[in-house]
N, C-alpha and C positions, 0 to 999 in steps of 0.2 A: 503833758510832760512836762520837768522841769529841766532846762540847758545851766549850765552851768558853765561859770564865765571862767576861763583860760587863765592860768598866772602864769607868767612868763620866767624862767630862769634863765640867769645869767652867770659869765663867769665867776660872779663872785657871792652865788650859790643861791636859796632865794628861800624865806622865813613862809611857808608855807598857811596862807588862812584856810582852813577847810570851814563848810555854811556842813549846817545839821541835814541827812539824808534825805529824802519826799521819794516815797514812795516805786513813783519812775520818774529815772532824770536819763536827760542825755549829755554827750558831750562832744563837741566837733572832733573831729579827726581824719584831720588835712591828708590829700595822698601822699607827703612825706613821712609821716605814720613818727612824728618827732612828742604825739598827746599820748601821757602817763596819764591814769589816775588814779591818787594815793587816798587809802580809806584808812580810817582809825577808828577802832571797835572800843568806847569805851565804856562798854554793859560789861554784865557778870559773865554773861555768857555769846557765845558761836556764832555770828551769824554769820548768812548768803548774800554774795553780790552775783548776780545774774549778767550776763554779756549777753543779750540778745543775734543766734547767729543768722544773718539777713538772705544770704546764698549758705543754702545747708547742701549742697550737690552741686558735682562738679563733672561730667569727662574728663579723664585723664589717657594721651592713646596711650597705649602698650597696656593699661593697668584696670582701666576702666572706670566706675562711677566710681567716684571719694565723695563721701559726705562727710560734712561738718557741721557739729554737734553749739549745742548754748557754750558758751567757758560759763561757766558753775567757780567760785572762789572764795574757800572757805576764811573770815578773818576772826582770828581765836581770840575770846575777849581779854581785852585789857591792852590791844598787840593794833600794829598798821601794821599795811600793806601797800607796795605799788604795783600796779597790775597794767602790764603794757609792755610793748606798743601793740595794736589793734591790727591785721592786715583787711585793708582796707575792703578788699572784693570781696571777705566775709563776712565783714560785722557795717559796715555803713549802711545807714539805713539813706532813703530816697534824699534827704539833705544834706547827706556826706557826714550824720551822726552815728555814736553809738548808743545803744538804747542801753539803759541800765536797772536792774529790778531787784530787791531787795528781798531777803525772808524775815525780815523784823528791821524798824528802823532808831528803834531808843538805844540810847545814846552814841548812833552812829553818824562818823562826818567824813566828808569826800572833797575833792581837790582834784579838780584838772589842772596838768604842771605843762608847762611846755618846755621841752630842753631845748639848750641855744643850738645853732649849726655850729659845726667846727673848722668852719672857715675863715 
């Protein structure tokens, strides 16, 4: 899997510099959950991105077992999406990363963006 390099946003903003999407990629997802995924679809067709759920079930007292599915987001042709943040307990793999998979990578670009702290 190809790891995305995180781009840090400041209070002055950020000019996002996306890279070409690869068949499978990862994005760091620290416990403060300030990372977002920027996805741009330059293709003429819609494409899906799947964020793989790592922990798919959890026992909730008084409710029972709850299940968590993979998150699938459709990025419309010619549009972009900001996706996230991602709950660490559900989506982080053993390396503290979110795993990404694409339905197609044609004309798809992506960037990992880290929001600034508010203090």
